[in-house]
C-alpha positions in Angstrom: 122.5 19.0 10.6 120.6 17.7 13.7 122.0 14.4 15.0 125.5 15.0 13.5 128.7 15.2 15.5 132.1 16.4 14.2 134.8 13.8 14.3 136.9 16.0 16.5 134.3 15.7 19.2 134.1 11.9 19.1 137.2 11.0 21.2 135.9 13.0 24.2 132.4 11.4 23.8 134.0 8.0 23.6 136.0 8.6 26.7 132.8 9.7 28.5 131.2 6.4 27.6 129.6 6.8 24.2 129.2 3.6 22.2 130.9 3.8 18.8 128.9 1.9 16.2 130.8 1.3 12.9 128.3 0.2 10.2 130.7 -0.5 7.4 131.6 -3.8 5.9 134.4 -6.0 7.5 136.9 -5.2 4.7 136.5 -1.5 5.3 136.9 -2.0 9.0 140.1 -4.0 8.5 141.5 -1.1 6.4 141.1 1.2 9.4 138.7 1.9 12.2 138.4 3.8 15.5 139.9 2.0 18.4 137.1 0.8 20.7 134.4 0.9 18.1 132.0 -2.1 17.5 131.5 -3.4 14.0 127.9 -4.2 13.0 127.4 -3.8 9.2 124.4 -1.7 8.3 122.8 -4.8 6.6 122.9 -6.7 9.9 121.9 -3.8 12.2 118.2 -4.7 12.4 119.0 -8.3 13.4 121.7 -7.3 15.9 120.0 -4.3 17.5 119.9 -6.1 20.8 123.7 -5.8 21.0 123.4 -2.0 21.3 123.3 -0.3 24.7 120.1 1.6 25.6 121.7 3.6 28.4 124.6 5.3 26.5 125.0 7.7 23.7 125.6 6.0 20.3 127.8 7.4 17.6 127.3 5.9 14.2 130.3 5.7 11.8 130.8 4.7 8.2 133.1 5.7 5.3 131.5 9.0 4.3 128.6 9.6 6.6 125.8 8.3 4.4 125.3 4.7 5.8 125.8 5.9 9.3 123.1 8.6 8.8 120.7 5.8 7.9 121.7 3.9 11.0 121.4 7.0 13.2 118.0 7.8 11.8 116.8 4.2 12.4 118.0 4.3 16.0 116.3 7.6 16.5 113.0 6.4 15.0 113.0 3.2 17.1 112.6 5.1 20.4 114.5 2.4 22.2 117.8 4.3 22.5 119.0 7.5 24.0 120.9 10.1 22.1 122.5 9.0 18.9 124.7 10.8 16.5 126.0 10.4 12.9 129.7 11.2 12.7 129.8 13.9 9.9 132.0 12.9 7.0 132.6 9.4 8.3 136.1 7.9 8.4 137.2 10.0 5.5 136.8 13.1 7.6 138.2 11.4 10.7 141.4 10.7 8.7 141.5 14.3 7.3 141.3 15.5 10.9 144.5 13.5 11.7 142.7 11.3 14.3 144.2 7.9 15.0 143.2 4.8 13.0 143.6 1.2 14.1 144.3 -1.3 11.2 143.3 -4.9 11.2 140.6 -6.9 12.9 
């Protein structure tokens, strides 16, 4: 699907400077998130869009890939941001791939 990125590709993108945008709720974030990601719940995204960089790739993350697909689509439609991706399968797939998860705030 266009605009999607496999979780296994995310660490290299992050190391190259991509902005990791987690659009889940705070309780989901505390249960486990990607180190270096920024939490902006989907319901707050429109009000907090100024916090996003316009000069870096943005990778949207949620639990299963559905909410982050909405976020990625909104960023793409806005025309204010460069390349954005939806992490396919969300954190569920990230964990299935054996990638590291940070717990807590």
